Backbone of each chain as ProteinMPNN parsed JSONL, in Angstrom:
{"seq_chain_A": "MTEVTPETLAADQVFRDQLVALIPALRSFARGLCGWRDIADDMVQDAMLRGWAARASFTPGSNFRAWMFMILRNQFYTTIRKDKRMTSWDPEVAERMLVEAPAQQHAIHAADVAKALQKLPAEQREVLLLIGANGASYEEAADIVGCAIGTIKSRLARGRKALALLIDGPGGDALFDKVA", "coords_chain_A": {"N_chain_A": [[119.895, 161.949, -47.943], [117.977, 164.746, -49.158], [117.014, 167.402, -47.672], [113.619, 168.385, -47.164], [111.868, 171.204, -47.957], [110.044, 174.296, -47.284], [111.143, 175.861, -49.519], [112.56, 173.771, -51.182], [110.387, 172.528, -52.028], [108.885, 174.323, -53.616], [110.757, 174.695, -55.6], [110.864, 172.406, -56.742], [108.241, 172.357, -57.964], [108.814, 174.322, -59.907], [110.392, 173.08, -61.364], [109.304, 170.83, -62.39], [107.263, 172.184, -63.946], [108.86, 173.563, -65.812], [109.856, 171.171, -67.14], [107.628, 170.032, -68.213], [106.723, 172.101, -70.019], [109.007, 171.765, -71.747], [108.643, 169.336, -73.006], [107.505, 168.886, -75.713], [109.722, 170.156, -77.392], [111.726, 168.385, -76.621], [110.802, 165.905, -77.426], [110.715, 166.31, -80.304], [113.549, 167.284, -80.925], [114.721, 164.506, -80.033], [113.209, 162.8, -81.856], [114.296, 163.485, -84.056], [116.766, 163.139, -83.891], [117.178, 160.213, -83.875], [115.077, 159.223, -85.384], [112.831, 157.229, -84.955], [109.678, 157.174, -83.681], [108.778, 155.678, -81.424], [110.936, 154.986, -80.163], [112.338, 157.17, -79.503], [110.556, 158.612, -78.076], [110.473, 156.827, -75.674], [113.179, 157.421, -75.061], [112.876, 160.213, -74.48], [111.25, 160.028, -72.207], [112.833, 158.818, -70.297], [114.903, 160.519, -70.065], [113.79, 162.358, -68.836], [113.041, 161.43, -66.679], [115.471, 161.03, -65.515], [116.554, 163.47, -65.483], [114.642, 164.678, -63.709], [115.385, 163.045, -61.137], [117.994, 163.876, -60.971], [117.523, 166.497, -60.203], [118.356, 168.378, -58.073], [120.881, 169.104, -58.632], [120.656, 170.656, -60.837], [120.9, 174.155, -61.524], [118.849, 176.77, -60.362], [117.499, 179.21, -62.563], [119.685, 178.857, -64.279], [120.131, 177.77, -67.556], [117.93, 175.765, -68.329], [116.714, 174.178, -70.594], [119.404, 173.902, -72.049], [120.617, 172.16, -70.047], [118.65, 169.86, -70.024], [118.526, 169.099, -72.6], [121.285, 168.194, -72.985], [121.166, 165.973, -71.169], [119.33, 164.133, -72.542], [120.528, 163.954, -74.923], [122.843, 162.493, -74.044], [121.37, 160.096, -73.352], [120.538, 159.445, -75.847], [122.93, 158.778, -77.317], [123.679, 156.723, -75.698], [121.551, 154.745, -75.987], [121.873, 154.431, -79.037], [124.05, 153.21, -79.186], [123.106, 150.62, -78.599], [121.167, 149.781, -80.32], [120.946, 149.475, -83.577], [119.084, 150.451, -85.344], [118.311, 152.779, -86.044], [117.551, 154.799, -88.403], [115.853, 156.345, -89.825], [113.154, 158.98, -90.177], [109.822, 159.31, -88.96], [108.229, 158.478, -91.587], [105.606, 158.708, -92.543], [104.319, 160.997, -91.508], [106.336, 163.015, -92.407], [106.2, 162.535, -95.247], [104.16, 164.287, -95.974], [104.459, 166.9, -95.876], [105.218, 169.771, -97.425], [107.755, 172.243, -98.332], [108.052, 175.252, -99.238], [109.43, 178.179, -101.107], [108.922, 181.554, -100.801], [108.653, 182.839, -103.228], [108.42, 180.594, -104.493], [110.861, 179.604, -105.87], [112.603, 177.793, -104.932], [111.687, 174.545, -104.128], [111.283, 171.925, -101.694], [110.804, 168.843, -100.269], [109.814, 168.274, -96.877], [110.192, 165.639, -96.162], [112.441, 164.874, -97.828], [114.359, 165.891, -96.521], [113.932, 165.039, -93.994], [114.837, 162.262, -94.532], [117.488, 162.667, -95.461], [118.601, 163.732, -93.578], [118.958, 161.605, -91.516], [120.978, 160.006, -92.959], [123.133, 161.479, -92.233], [126.129, 161.777, -90.224], [125.95, 161.497, -86.633], [126.967, 163.473, -85.198], [126.829, 165.773, -86.768], [124.192, 165.799, -87.645], [122.831, 166.371, -84.895], [123.742, 168.978, -84.575], [122.375, 170.273, -86.361], [119.855, 169.95, -85.897], [119.607, 171.206, -83.379], [120.343, 173.742, -83.897], [118.915, 174.36, -86.286], [116.278, 173.411, -86.258], [115.358, 173.696, -83.542], [116.308, 176.28, -82.772], [118.421, 177.002, -81.187], [121.211, 178.968, -80.095], [124.783, 179.38, -81.353], [126.188, 179.214, -78.919], [124.58, 177.983, -77.013], [124.495, 175.54, -78.136], [127.019, 174.751, -78.137], [127.302, 174.273, -75.467], [125.464, 172.055, -75.043], [126.463, 169.988, -76.653], [128.988, 169.995, -75.957], [131.55, 171.024, -76.799], [133.654, 173.415, -78.796], [132.841, 176.574, -79.785], [133.502, 177.229, -82.501], [133.614, 174.583, -83.641], [131.095, 173.667, -83.455], [130.164, 175.557, -85.479], [131.599, 174.721, -87.531], [130.672, 171.88, -87.821], [128.155, 172.594, -88.542], [128.048, 173.744, -90.783], [129.395, 171.594, -92.423], [127.368, 169.792, -92.22], [125.156, 170.883, -93.439], [125.884, 171.25, -96.137], [126.165, 168.473, -96.651], [123.602, 167.762, -96.617], [122.44, 169.196, -98.632], [123.825, 168.128, -100.796], [122.929, 165.393, -100.678], [120.034, 165.737, -100.985], [119.907, 167.318, -103.494], [121.801, 166.251, -105.109], [125.052, 166.392, -106.595], [125.048, 169.18, -107.619], [123.566, 170.387, -105.815], [124.913, 172.395, -104.033], [124.238, 174.937, -104.71], [121.76, 175.695, -103.762], [122.406, 176.293, -101.144], [124.212, 178.354, -101.268], [123.484, 181.033, -101.101], [122.64, 181.278, -98.531], [124.93, 180.737, -96.812]], "CA_chain_A": [[118.601, 162.45, -48.641], [117.942, 166.109, -49.09], [115.755, 167.796, -46.612], [112.221, 168.837, -47.622], [111.629, 172.567, -46.981], [109.307, 175.121, -48.698], [111.994, 176.036, -50.854], [112.788, 172.742, -52.304], [108.934, 172.107, -52.681], [108.609, 175.26, -54.505], [111.786, 174.365, -56.497], [110.302, 171.083, -57.621], [107.302, 172.583, -58.86], [109.216, 175.051, -60.977], [111.345, 172.293, -62.181], [108.169, 169.963, -63.305], [106.593, 172.994, -64.703], [109.792, 173.871, -66.862], [109.907, 169.868, -67.774], [106.331, 170.165, -68.966], [106.792, 172.943, -71.066], [109.936, 171.378, -72.866], [108.254, 167.99, -73.655], [107.497, 169.105, -77.161], [110.978, 170.381, -78.016], [112.535, 167.224, -76.17], [110.165, 164.799, -78.419], [111.122, 166.794, -81.568], [114.981, 166.572, -80.675], [114.83, 162.937, -80.005], [112.663, 161.991, -82.929], [115.154, 163.841, -85.337], [118.328, 162.173, -83.751], [116.814, 158.449, -83.956], [114.336, 158.811, -86.373], [111.776, 156.201, -84.535], [108.953, 157.885, -82.859], [108.594, 155.013, -80.127], [112.253, 154.691, -79.414], [112.549, 158.543, -79.334], [109.468, 158.929, -76.907], [111.292, 156.369, -74.797], [114.599, 158.266, -74.789], [112.552, 161.334, -73.501], [110.921, 159.697, -70.753], [114.167, 158.215, -69.604], [115.747, 161.577, -69.878], [112.856, 163.213, -67.787], [113.149, 160.721, -65.172], [117.033, 161.25, -65.233], [116.397, 164.924, -64.916], [113.881, 164.57, -62.036], [116.346, 162.432, -60.082], [118.978, 164.839, -60.61], [117.084, 168.277, -60.132], [118.985, 168.844, -56.82], [122.144, 169.404, -59.168], [120.36, 171.707, -61.366], [121.131, 175.675, -60.71], [117.716, 177.643, -60.868], [117.931, 180.345, -63.342], [120.616, 178.651, -65.526], [119.723, 177.528, -68.943], [117.063, 174.33, -68.08], [116.65, 173.56, -71.942], [120.389, 173.073, -72.432], [120.615, 170.939, -68.995], [117.807, 168.602, -70.431], [118.927, 168.448, -73.919], [122.475, 167.509, -72.548], [120.727, 164.759, -70.745], [118.546, 163.691, -73.566], [121.813, 163.858, -75.896], [123.585, 161.156, -73.588], [120.476, 159.165, -73.721], [120.561, 159.234, -77.344], [124.417, 158.195, -77.639], [123.879, 155.303, -74.883], [120.688, 153.914, -76.932], [122.429, 154.249, -80.314], [124.981, 151.883, -79.235], [122.684, 149.142, -78.511], [120.054, 149.677, -81.237], [121.325, 150.258, -84.952], [117.961, 150.313, -86.668], [117.978, 154.301, -86.146], [118.126, 155.435, -89.782], [114.787, 157.023, -90.645], [112.385, 159.882, -89.547], [108.52, 158.771, -89.267], [107.819, 158.836, -93.102], [103.916, 159.185, -92.677], [104.38, 162.495, -90.992], [107.173, 163.713, -93.242], [105.63, 162.844, -96.814], [102.801, 165.04, -96.302], [104.883, 168.333, -95.627], [106.177, 170.412, -98.721], [108.281, 173.419, -97.919], [108.112, 176.16, -100.452], [109.931, 179.248, -101.062], [107.908, 182.51, -101.085], [108.427, 182.835, -104.716], [108.619, 179.087, -105.155], [112.126, 179.334, -106.772], [113.029, 176.651, -104.521], [110.57, 173.74, -103.336], [111.692, 170.893, -101.471], [109.974, 168.297, -99.251], [110.607, 167.883, -95.812], [110.433, 164.105, -96.326], [113.626, 164.395, -98.255], [115.352, 166.521, -95.549], [114.054, 163.872, -92.968], [115.518, 161.166, -94.786], [118.886, 162.639, -95.617], [119.194, 163.946, -92.148], [119.33, 160.184, -91.027], [122.131, 159.759, -93.551], [124.173, 162.27, -91.779], [126.826, 161.606, -89.042], [125.058, 161.875, -85.549], [127.474, 164.824, -84.491], [126.253, 166.841, -87.781], [122.782, 165.729, -87.491], [122.38, 167.031, -83.826], [123.794, 170.31, -84.748], [121.594, 170.808, -87.669], [118.664, 169.907, -85.053], [119.642, 172.153, -82.256], [120.13, 175.203, -84.535], [118.24, 174.52, -87.39], [115.049, 173.137, -85.799], [115.135, 174.108, -82.202], [116.572, 177.669, -82.703], [119.499, 177.061, -80.321], [122.266, 179.586, -80.499], [125.946, 178.61, -81.326], [126.808, 179.073, -77.609], [123.855, 176.95, -76.401], [124.604, 174.339, -78.803], [128.196, 174.104, -77.724], [127.05, 173.828, -74.099], [124.893, 171.043, -74.93], [127.36, 169.167, -77.155], [130.274, 169.738, -75.157], [132.324, 171.298, -77.704], [133.933, 174.738, -78.778], [131.592, 177.088, -80.816], [134.008, 176.776, -83.768], [133.477, 173.133, -83.894], [129.596, 173.775, -83.881], [129.889, 176.186, -87.072], [131.996, 173.669, -88.544], [129.728, 170.896, -88.111], [126.861, 172.972, -89.052], [128.273, 174.021, -92.288], [129.629, 170.378, -93.159], [125.823, 169.126, -92.168], [124.269, 171.502, -94.349], [126.518, 170.789, -97.388], [125.986, 166.941, -96.904], [122.361, 167.681, -96.692], [122.306, 169.573, -99.942], [124.279, 166.869, -101.84], [122.01, 164.231, -100.312], [118.925, 166.165, -101.486], [119.813, 167.741, -104.684], [123.062, 165.771, -105.706], [126.096, 167.186, -106.618], [124.533, 170.582, -107.987], [122.898, 170.997, -104.543], [125.442, 173.289, -103.344], [123.601, 176.17, -105.134], [120.701, 175.791, -102.732], [123.098, 176.918, -99.815], [125.206, 179.524, -101.443], [123.137, 182.568, -100.968], [122.569, 181.56, -97.011], [125.692, 180.072, -96.095]], "C_chain_A": [[118.507, 164.023, -48.287], [116.715, 166.478, -48.408], [114.798, 168.402, -47.362], [111.96, 170.157, -46.876], [110.943, 173.317, -48.109], [109.956, 175.357, -49.855], [112.256, 174.987, -51.575], [111.418, 172.111, -52.691], [108.621, 172.972, -53.866], [109.659, 175.123, -55.827], [111.31, 173.179, -57.521], [109.237, 171.453, -58.342], [107.585, 173.412, -59.819], [109.974, 174.069, -61.904], [110.354, 171.51, -63.115], [107.626, 170.88, -64.123], [107.499, 173.173, -66.151], [109.938, 172.377, -67.76], [108.761, 169.754, -68.632], [106.343, 170.774, -70.213], [107.947, 172.477, -72.417], [109.668, 169.909, -73.39], [108.355, 167.984, -75.185], [108.765, 169.191, -77.686], [111.754, 169.104, -77.674], [112.141, 165.974, -77.112], [110.904, 165.009, -79.742], [112.687, 166.335, -81.76], [115.114, 165.237, -80.992], [114.365, 162.261, -81.229], [113.791, 162.338, -84.374], [116.478, 163.165, -85.208], [118.087, 160.824, -84.203], [116.136, 158.121, -84.985], [113.178, 157.911, -86.152], [111.205, 156.992, -83.414], [108.986, 157.075, -81.274], [110.141, 154.955, -79.367], [112.47, 156.285, -78.705], [111.8, 159.032, -78.176], [110.179, 158.361, -75.429], [112.558, 156.811, -74.245], [114.276, 159.589, -73.854], [112.109, 161.079, -72.144], [112.169, 159.339, -69.756], [114.678, 159.522, -69.117], [114.963, 162.184, -68.825], [113.092, 162.573, -66.683], [114.634, 161.041, -64.425], [117.237, 162.629, -64.551], [115.857, 165.061, -63.654], [114.765, 164.118, -60.997], [117.514, 163.472, -59.81], [118.76, 166.451, -60.514], [117.955, 168.808, -59.001], [120.344, 169.51, -57.542], [121.966, 170.603, -60.217], [120.406, 173.165, -60.763], [119.916, 176.454, -61.076], [118.185, 178.648, -61.196], [119.023, 179.972, -64.403], [119.746, 178.009, -66.814], [119.008, 175.865, -68.749], [117.126, 173.445, -69.58], [118.033, 172.87, -72.37], [120.622, 171.866, -71.558], [119.737, 169.759, -69.573], [118.324, 168.082, -71.516], [120.398, 167.515, -73.732], [122.044, 165.945, -71.923], [120.13, 163.631, -71.739], [119.721, 163.197, -74.638], [122.359, 162.528, -75.275], [122.706, 159.92, -73.612], [120.46, 158.48, -74.871], [121.915, 158.311, -77.724], [124.275, 156.704, -76.777], [122.798, 154.423, -75.835], [121.333, 153.467, -78.363], [123.274, 153.251, -80.44], [124.514, 150.585, -79.009], [121.604, 148.867, -79.723], [120.666, 150.401, -82.523], [120.207, 150.441, -85.905], [117.641, 151.651, -86.884], [118.371, 154.872, -87.411], [116.912, 156.156, -90.445], [113.927, 157.896, -89.744], [110.937, 159.03, -89.917], [108.27, 159.385, -90.916], [106.338, 159.131, -93.332], [103.686, 160.591, -92.471], [105.05, 163.449, -92.209], [106.594, 163.848, -94.584], [104.604, 163.835, -96.87], [103.044, 166.574, -96.159], [105.721, 168.677, -96.976], [106.565, 171.808, -98.111], [108.576, 174.145, -99.2], [108.935, 177.357, -100.055], [108.743, 180.383, -101.173], [107.558, 182.53, -102.515], [108.554, 181.564, -105.639], [109.7, 178.777, -106.064], [112.739, 177.994, -106.26], [112.035, 175.702, -103.501], [111.313, 172.44, -103.011], [110.741, 170.224, -100.221], [110.722, 168.047, -98.074], [110.849, 166.579, -95.681], [111.853, 163.961, -96.737], [114.631, 165.059, -97.345], [115.424, 165.575, -94.33], [114.924, 162.81, -93.376], [117.007, 161.481, -94.848], [119.464, 163.012, -94.504], [119.542, 162.698, -91.435], [120.324, 159.705, -91.587], [123.417, 160.313, -92.974], [124.894, 161.678, -90.601], [126.09, 162.373, -87.93], [125.496, 163.468, -85.231], [126.991, 165.929, -85.523], [124.709, 166.924, -87.645], [122.212, 166.765, -86.081], [122.591, 168.68, -83.854], [122.821, 170.946, -85.269], [119.964, 171.138, -86.875], [118.46, 171.061, -84.219], [119.519, 173.42, -82.772], [119.095, 175.349, -85.254], [116.586, 174.598, -87.045], [114.445, 173.654, -84.531], [115.657, 175.657, -81.882], [117.567, 177.994, -81.879], [120.502, 178.212, -80.819], [123.507, 178.73, -80.604], [126.367, 178.341, -79.982], [125.796, 177.732, -76.938], [124.092, 175.677, -77.006], [125.656, 173.572, -78.438], [128.178, 173.765, -76.485], [126.699, 172.435, -74.105], [125.552, 169.935, -75.396], [128.556, 168.923, -76.445], [131.499, 170.064, -75.926], [132.599, 172.925, -77.772], [132.844, 175.437, -80.007], [132.006, 176.939, -82.262], [133.659, 175.472, -84.369], [131.837, 172.853, -84.271], [129.437, 174.545, -85.135], [130.509, 175.153, -87.873], [131.016, 172.439, -88.799], [128.415, 171.254, -88.833], [127.178, 172.983, -90.58], [128.362, 172.63, -93.09], [127.961, 169.767, -93.391], [125.233, 169.9, -93.361], [124.635, 171.378, -95.742], [126.188, 169.407, -97.701], [124.414, 166.874, -97.404], [122.032, 168.077, -98.297], [122.818, 168.666, -100.784], [123.277, 165.754, -101.666], [120.653, 164.55, -101.083], [118.981, 166.314, -103.031], [120.981, 167.02, -105.664], [124.037, 166.744, -105.749], [125.838, 168.866, -106.914], [123.837, 171.429, -106.903], [123.434, 172.181, -103.908], [124.591, 174.829, -103.706], [122.649, 176.743, -104.146], [121.174, 176.7, -101.551], [123.786, 178.243, -99.984], [124.938, 180.834, -100.875], [122.575, 182.67, -99.08], [123.763, 181.052, -96.21], [126.535, 181.152, -95.24]], "O_chain_A": [[118.938, 164.459, -47.22], [115.613, 165.951, -48.558], [115.213, 169.025, -48.34], [111.853, 170.303, -45.658], [111.074, 173.176, -49.325], [109.52, 175.141, -50.986], [112.207, 175.188, -52.789], [111.346, 171.263, -53.58], [108.184, 172.521, -54.926], [109.291, 175.453, -56.955], [111.4, 173.128, -58.748], [109.15, 170.927, -59.451], [106.767, 173.451, -60.738], [110.125, 174.307, -63.102], [110.48, 171.493, -64.339], [107.425, 170.428, -65.25], [107.049, 172.994, -67.282], [110.12, 172.446, -68.975], [108.932, 169.375, -69.791], [106.065, 170.225, -71.279], [107.823, 172.727, -73.616], [110.47, 169.376, -74.156], [109.114, 167.25, -75.818], [109.058, 168.313, -78.496], [112.515, 168.739, -78.57], [112.983, 165.166, -77.504], [111.591, 164.125, -80.255], [113.073, 165.395, -82.455], [115.557, 164.834, -82.068], [114.965, 161.278, -81.666], [113.988, 161.638, -85.367], [117.156, 162.726, -86.136], [118.911, 160.333, -84.975], [116.306, 157.058, -85.583], [112.451, 157.753, -87.133], [111.846, 157.419, -82.454], [109.166, 157.666, -80.209], [110.321, 154.89, -78.151], [112.729, 156.449, -77.513], [112.323, 159.79, -77.36], [110.399, 159.029, -74.418], [112.92, 156.577, -73.091], [114.944, 160.001, -72.905], [112.457, 161.707, -71.145], [112.253, 159.658, -68.57], [114.888, 159.693, -67.916], [115.598, 162.547, -67.834], [113.367, 163.21, -65.667], [114.875, 161.229, -63.233], [117.824, 162.898, -63.503], [116.461, 165.48, -62.667], [114.892, 164.805, -59.983], [117.891, 163.827, -58.693], [119.577, 167.354, -60.694], [118.266, 169.983, -59.195], [120.848, 170.467, -56.955], [122.876, 171.397, -60.457], [119.993, 173.363, -59.621], [119.933, 176.858, -62.239], [119.089, 179.204, -60.573], [119.234, 180.743, -65.339], [118.53, 177.883, -66.676], [119.676, 174.88, -69.065], [117.512, 172.279, -69.658], [118.095, 171.744, -72.864], [120.8, 170.747, -72.039], [120.256, 168.644, -69.539], [118.604, 166.887, -71.611], [120.571, 166.399, -74.223], [122.632, 164.919, -72.264], [120.443, 162.441, -71.686], [119.699, 162.053, -75.092], [122.326, 161.509, -75.966], [123.194, 158.817, -73.857], [120.39, 157.258, -75.001], [121.838, 157.261, -78.362], [124.76, 155.674, -77.245], [123.242, 153.426, -76.404], [121.297, 152.298, -78.748], [123.378, 152.512, -81.419], [125.204, 149.574, -79.142], [121.273, 147.71, -79.981], [120.864, 151.615, -82.577], [120.385, 150.569, -87.116], [116.814, 151.92, -87.756], [119.472, 155.413, -87.516], [117.032, 156.536, -91.609], [113.927, 157.606, -88.548], [110.852, 158.271, -90.882], [108.165, 160.569, -91.238], [105.971, 159.784, -94.308], [102.947, 161.271, -93.183], [104.472, 164.362, -92.798], [106.45, 164.951, -95.112], [104.217, 164.181, -97.987], [102.141, 167.403, -96.275], [106.643, 168.013, -97.45], [105.743, 172.441, -97.449], [109.269, 173.662, -100.095], [109.157, 177.593, -98.867], [107.658, 180.036, -101.64], [106.435, 182.298, -102.962], [108.707, 181.434, -106.853], [109.611, 177.888, -106.911], [113.294, 177.203, -107.023], [111.697, 176.038, -102.366], [111.926, 171.866, -103.911], [110.102, 170.893, -99.409], [111.904, 167.705, -98.05], [111.839, 166.301, -95.003], [112.541, 163.101, -96.188], [115.803, 164.708, -97.477], [116.459, 165.289, -93.728], [115.775, 162.428, -92.572], [117.79, 160.672, -94.349], [120.648, 162.76, -94.28], [120.517, 162.778, -90.688], [120.874, 158.835, -90.911], [124.527, 159.806, -93.14], [124.165, 160.985, -89.891], [125.673, 163.523, -88.063], [124.727, 164.415, -85.065], [126.757, 167.036, -85.04], [124.098, 167.988, -87.549], [121.392, 167.677, -86.195], [121.835, 169.488, -83.315], [122.371, 172.005, -84.831], [119.185, 172.068, -87.085], [117.464, 171.782, -84.244], [118.73, 174.223, -82.272], [118.314, 176.282, -85.064], [115.815, 175.49, -87.399], [113.265, 173.991, -84.431], [115.402, 176.166, -80.79], [117.768, 179.195, -81.699], [120.568, 178.353, -82.04], [123.521, 177.592, -80.132], [126.92, 177.259, -79.785], [126.278, 176.702, -76.467], [123.867, 174.682, -76.316], [125.669, 172.346, -78.337], [129.009, 172.916, -76.162], [127.319, 171.615, -73.428], [125.401, 168.879, -74.782], [129.079, 167.814, -76.336], [132.499, 169.379, -75.709], [131.983, 173.692, -77.033], [132.24, 174.826, -80.889], [131.21, 176.616, -83.144], [133.435, 175.369, -85.575], [131.423, 172.063, -85.119], [128.538, 174.173, -85.89], [129.929, 174.734, -88.874], [130.661, 172.12, -89.933], [127.744, 170.49, -89.526], [126.596, 172.295, -91.418], [127.7, 172.406, -94.104], [127.481, 169.398, -94.463], [124.825, 169.206, -94.293], [123.725, 171.396, -96.57], [125.939, 169.089, -98.864], [124.017, 166.158, -98.323], [121.438, 167.305, -99.05], [122.046, 168.38, -101.699], [122.839, 165.234, -102.692], [120.176, 163.66, -101.787], [118.285, 165.623, -103.775], [121.006, 167.255, -106.872], [123.979, 167.788, -105.099], [126.544, 169.69, -106.332], [123.576, 172.631, -106.928], [122.694, 172.957, -103.302], [124.437, 175.688, -102.838], [122.647, 177.909, -103.75], [120.518, 177.63, -101.082], [123.929, 179.075, -99.088], [125.747, 181.589, -100.335], [122.239, 183.695, -98.488], [123.635, 180.936, -94.991], [127.381, 180.774, -94.43]]}, "seq_chain_B": "MPHAETAFDPVSAALQQLHQAVASEELPEDFLRLLNEIDAKIAAAKSAATQ", "coords_chain_B": {"N_chain_B": [[116.706, 193.374, -104.018], [117.047, 190.7, -101.751], [118.831, 190.492, -98.724], [121.631, 188.273, -98.371], [121.587, 186.969, -95.917], [119.2, 187.039, -95.052], [117.726, 185.459, -97.043], [115.514, 183.153, -98.119], [115.574, 180.194, -96.768], [115.678, 176.774, -97.705], [116.11, 174.598, -96.267], [116.307, 174.941, -93.542], [113.666, 175.858, -93.184], [112.288, 173.526, -93.574], [113.529, 171.743, -91.568], [112.306, 173.108, -89.34], [109.64, 172.857, -89.676], [109.425, 169.925, -89.707], [110.172, 169.909, -86.699], [108.028, 171.34, -85.922], [106.018, 169.671, -86.344], [106.148, 167.485, -84.939], [105.997, 168.664, -82.213], [103.629, 169.747, -82.061], [102.083, 167.447, -81.756], [99.506, 165.55, -80.192], [100.129, 164.813, -76.62], [101.453, 161.763, -75.82], [99.803, 159.092, -73.862], [101.746, 157.631, -72.189], [103.531, 159.843, -71.41], [101.964, 161.457, -69.727], [101.176, 159.635, -67.722], [103.764, 159.499, -66.642], [103.928, 162.282, -65.858], [102.074, 162.308, -63.867], [103.073, 160.493, -62.072], [105.277, 162.108, -61.17], [103.866, 164.333, -60.02], [102.574, 163.078, -58.095], [104.6, 162.508, -56.409], [105.502, 165.04, -55.734], [103.34, 165.775, -54.206], [103.342, 164.029, -52.229], [105.755, 164.573, -50.913], [105.035, 167.051, -50.306], [103.043, 166.715, -48.43], [104.274, 165.267, -46.261], [106.05, 167.157, -45.126], [104.345, 168.938, -44.205], [103.457, 167.461, -41.953]], "CA_chain_B": [[117.091, 191.902, -103.749], [117.132, 190.437, -100.307], [120.454, 190.281, -98.238], [122.14, 186.937, -98.265], [121.493, 186.282, -94.68], [117.961, 186.988, -94.812], [116.982, 185.048, -97.834], [114.56, 181.932, -97.8], [116.605, 179.04, -96.569], [114.439, 175.804, -97.651], [116.323, 173.481, -95.334], [116.082, 175.653, -92.227], [112.292, 175.952, -92.95], [111.946, 172.138, -93.413], [113.838, 171.508, -90.236], [111.24, 173.902, -88.408], [108.669, 172.54, -90.175], [109.588, 168.876, -88.843], [110.1, 170.438, -85.515], [106.744, 171.902, -85.351], [104.869, 168.591, -86.596], [106.194, 166.701, -83.882], [105.825, 169.479, -81.007], [102.025, 170.036, -82.048], [101.293, 166.228, -81.551], [98.873, 165.333, -78.645], [101.063, 164.2, -75.695], [101.016, 160.388, -75.517], [99.576, 158.677, -72.746], [103.093, 157.483, -71.337], [103.939, 161.102, -70.844], [100.756, 161.847, -68.917], [101.552, 159.086, -66.402], [105.186, 160.118, -66.089], [103.729, 163.433, -65.212], [101.375, 162.132, -62.591], [104.133, 160.146, -61.094], [106.059, 163.337, -60.75], [102.982, 165.148, -59.268], [102.369, 162.392, -56.624], [105.867, 162.702, -55.458], [105.492, 166.303, -55.105], [102.549, 165.937, -53.223], [103.558, 163.339, -51.054], [106.597, 165.747, -50.266], [104.128, 168.336, -49.595], [102.362, 166.064, -47.213], [105.211, 165.074, -45.251], [106.48, 168.322, -44.948], [103.38, 169.595, -43.298], [103.024, 166.782, -40.848]], "C_chain_B": [[117.25, 191.658, -102.208], [118.593, 190.266, -99.809], [120.399, 188.715, -98.072], [121.501, 186.304, -97.186], [119.963, 186.085, -94.49], [117.024, 186.065, -96.065], [116.444, 183.501, -97.272], [115.728, 180.801, -97.772], [115.467, 177.542, -96.516], [114.789, 174.619, -96.513], [116.008, 173.635, -93.919], [114.502, 175.545, -92.107], [111.785, 174.215, -92.917], [112.249, 171.578, -92.267], [112.915, 171.839, -89.228], [109.851, 173.189, -88.537], [108.365, 170.831, -89.473], [109.469, 168.796, -87.394], [108.576, 170.569, -85.306], [105.473, 170.497, -85.478], [105.011, 167.624, -85.673], [105.779, 167.595, -82.467], [104.342, 169.792, -81.001], [101.353, 168.478, -81.983], [100.73, 166.292, -80.348], [100.163, 164.516, -77.954], [100.665, 162.747, -75.477], [100.689, 160.037, -74.247], [100.613, 158.21, -71.689], [103.494, 158.698, -70.567], [103.028, 161.64, -69.534], [101.13, 160.89, -67.774], [102.624, 159.288, -65.852], [104.902, 161.157, -65.308], [102.828, 163.282, -63.785], [102.154, 161.462, -61.671], [104.911, 161.193, -60.244], [105.24, 163.922, -59.545], [102.692, 164.329, -58.08], [103.577, 162.421, -55.784], [106.141, 163.92, -54.978], [104.555, 166.575, -53.982], [102.732, 165.102, -52.129], [104.717, 164.06, -50.177], [105.828, 166.762, -49.538], [103.572, 167.86, -48.258], [103.191, 165.97, -46.134], [105.808, 166.211, -44.82], [105.398, 169.253, -43.832], [102.943, 169.011, -41.866], [104.159, 167.032, -39.798]], "O_chain_B": [[117.621, 192.607, -101.518], [119.459, 189.891, -100.598], [119.416, 188.054, -97.736], [120.908, 185.238, -97.345], [119.51, 185.123, -93.869], [115.796, 186.009, -96.001], [116.861, 182.886, -96.29], [116.588, 180.628, -98.636], [114.683, 177.287, -95.602], [113.943, 173.89, -95.996], [115.555, 172.746, -93.199], [114.028, 175.175, -91.033], [110.887, 173.856, -92.155], [111.379, 170.868, -91.762], [112.669, 171.053, -88.314], [109.093, 173.005, -87.585], [107.331, 170.547, -88.869], [108.849, 167.895, -86.829], [108.001, 169.846, -84.491], [104.4, 170.403, -84.882], [104.067, 166.851, -85.506], [105.152, 166.942, -81.632], [103.83, 170.097, -79.924], [100.14, 168.362, -82.161], [101.241, 166.951, -79.442], [100.967, 163.797, -78.548], [99.57, 162.52, -74.963], [101.279, 160.664, -73.367], [100.406, 158.362, -70.485], [103.753, 158.685, -69.363], [103.506, 162.157, -68.524], [101.435, 161.482, -66.739], [102.676, 159.302, -64.622], [105.398, 161.222, -64.183], [102.928, 164.042, -62.822], [102.018, 161.743, -60.48], [105.127, 161.172, -59.033], [105.673, 164.021, -58.397], [102.561, 164.933, -57.016], [103.52, 162.359, -54.556], [106.863, 164.08, -53.994], [104.778, 167.34, -53.043], [102.268, 165.46, -51.046], [104.648, 164.128, -48.95], [106.01, 167.179, -48.394], [103.636, 168.493, -47.204], [102.899, 166.544, -45.084], [106.173, 166.011, -43.662], [105.719, 170.016, -42.921], [102.367, 169.6, -40.952], [104.075, 166.546, -38.671]]}, "name": "protein", "num_of_chains": 2, "seq": "MTEVTPETLAADQVFRDQLVALIPALRSFARGLCGWRDIADDMVQDAMLRGWAARASFTPGSNFRAWMFMILRNQFYTTIRKDKRMTSWDPEVAERMLVEAPAQQHAIHAADVAKALQKLPAEQREVLLLIGANGASYEEAADIVGCAIGTIKSRLARGRKALALLIDGPGGDALFDKVAMPHAETAFDPVSAALQQLHQAVASEELPEDFLRLLNEIDAKIAAAKSAATQ"}
């Protein structure tokens, strides 16, 4: 058992505060991964408990977000092996959102992206969520997923291409040509 | 004409909107209970350390 000192108490408080600040991002990542609100929230809470139990192994000052996302990601892959229902985002939330280009030359529904996302292989979906939704760098995403940066770039490109096809059909490539 | 890298990307924008929609939700009660448990553990450790 770890000895309780003023330093460990202070570290626990810092850890707790970082955990609280990260909850919205953890919930968003989990929701995007599995598509089900309740299951996603259960996964996040399990990940938080695991993170808390393992806090002594976290190096203060290192990337807390990446560390927690790794735990959550592991939780997701453990859960998905047991539950095959994870196929869609919360449709009620997604249906209300419309995303438009400033000049309105391209308009797509977030709901379409959410639905298409759930049809992608998990390894592409997680990279799109980490980089596209959570703003992770290639390096951070590679740390979280545990693969090379080149693999992350490849999965991101294939994921974006697949999303374009799912949303717009074969002609959807044009949507991404200018930002690829 | 905007540079290709800075042109509007509807999918990234949609992903960010989905992220924001979840991130801005009120925290469910389950999470508050979990945080209370953690706070209780910290308080107990503090109390034990000062005795």
